[in-house]
C-alpha positions, 0 to 999 in steps of 0.5 A: 739316510745313514746314522752317520749323516743324522744331526744330533737330536734327530730321531730315526727309525732303523730300516736296514744294516749293511753289515755281515751276518755276525754283526747284524745278529749282534745289533739285533741282540742289543735292540738295534733291529729294523723298526727300532727308533734311535736318536743321535745324542753325540757326534764322536771323533772321526765320524763315530756316533753315540745313539740312544735307543730307549734308556740305553746308549751305544757308541758306534764307530764310523763304519758301523754308523755309516752301515745303519740306514734309517728314515728320519722322523719328525721331532716330537 
């Protein structure tokens, strides 16, 4: 499942990112790496998403949200 497919409030463990090397490195630098648990907090216009990773929030465009793949976790 991709981040773009996740409903609001859904916790997801990131598995992979179908991004070029520079974008993948930047995602890792800000904490969005395989194994990180994120939560979709808002659906933005045109397919974008706002996600939470710990106490940080990140806005993703539709293409990046579709490139981040993860496993849905059960809500706590």
